[in-house]
Structure formats: C-alpha cells, structure tokens
N, C-alpha and C positions, 0 to 999 in steps of 0.2 A: 548774869551778874547785876546788870543795871535794874532789872525789874524788881529784885529784892530790895535794893536801895530805895527805889521809887515808892514801893509799898510802905516802907518804914517812914519815908518822908511825908507820905499822905497822912500818917498818924501823928507825927511830931517832928520837932527840930532835933538835930543830932549833933553831938560833939565831934571833933575831929577824929578822935580815936574810934568812936562808934561808926562813923562813915568809913574809915579805913578798914575796920573789921568786917563790915558788910561786903566790901569788894573782894575780900579774900586775897588782896594784893597790897600788903602794907607798904611796899616800895612805891606804889602809885602816888605821884604828887597830887596834892589837894586840888590844884588847878585842873589837872587832867581828870580827876574824879568829878569835879563840878561840871566840866565841859561834857564829859561822857553822860552824866545824868541828864543834863540839859538837852543834849542831842537826842537821847532816847525819848525824852518827854516830847520834844518838838516833832520828831519823826513819827512817834506813836500817836500823837494827836492828829497829825495830818493824814495818817493812814487809817484812823478810826480805831486803833488799838486801845487808846485811852480816851475818856471823855474830857471835855474842857475843864470841868470841875476838878477832876482827878489831877490833871496836869497843873492847874492853877494852885491847888493846895500843895502839891509836891514842890513847885517852884517857890511858893511863899515860904515853906519850911526850909528849903535849901538856903534861901536868902537869910532867914532867921538864924540858921546854923552858921552861916558865914559872918554875920554881923552882930548878932545878939548873944548866941551861945559861944561862938568862937570869934576870932579876929582875923581870919585868913582872907576874907573878901571873896568876891566872885570875879573870875577872869572875864574878859570881854565877851566871849561867845555865850557863856552862861548868863551874863548880865543882859544881853540882848534877848535871850529867850525869856528871862524873868520879865523884862519890860514888855514883851509882846503879850504875855498873859496879864500883866498889870493893866495894859491898855483895854483889855476885855472885861475888866471888873466894873466898869461904869458906863452909863448911857452917854453917848456923844451927841448932845443936842445940836451942835454946830455942824453936823454931818448928815448927808443924805441917808446914811446907814447908822442909825443911832445905837443899835445893838453892838456891843463891843466884841463879841465873839468872832464875827467875820473879820474884824480889824486884826485880831490876834492871828488868824489864819493868813491874812495878807502880809502882815509883818514877817511871819515865819517864812513864808514863801519867798519874800524879798531877799533874805540872806541865806536860805537853804538851797535855792535853785541856782545851779551853776550858770 
C-alpha cells in the first residue's frame, strides 16, 4: 500500500482525498497515513530499497501536500523524517562530513533505532 502512495508522491503533491484513495483505507486518519508513508520512506532508504533522491522527493511532496495543497500538517514522526531528508539537501560546510546524505542517514537512525 505505501509503495503506491510513495510512487505518486515522487511525481506530485496530492490532495487529502487523493492520498486517502491511494491507501484504499478511507477511514485511515491523515496523521497515520503521513506517518506510514514516512516510516516506509525512512526504512526503505536505510535498507537500500529507495534512493536518497527518491525519498527526498517523496517527503518534499508529502510536505507540500500537507501545507500547500492541504492544511492538515505533518505529525511529529513524519515531520522528523522530512527534516532528516531536508538536512541532506545542502552541503554542510561547518561539518567534517559536508555531504548531507550521511547526515540524513544518521538522523534517521537516531529515532528509528530502539
């Protein structure tokens, strides 16, 4: 289920009704939907299922869906995943590791590892 939503989010931002329709579970709360997508993106990236670029685009479009297309906002978990990929979008000149992609991985591991 999540893969279909992620594939669409890689292409474009979606409305609340479009997101709900893609899950085939209209009773699913938007916060749970966003967290489910974010968890799949984060775990898929860490496992090598998805590329960093794929995940970043999906999270950027989920963000746009939540704040530009809709007004439902992102719940805390989805917001943290979005921020982790956002950190990877630029060079960190103040760091020993200027490439942002390893930073994304480290941030994801921080809150996904029990």
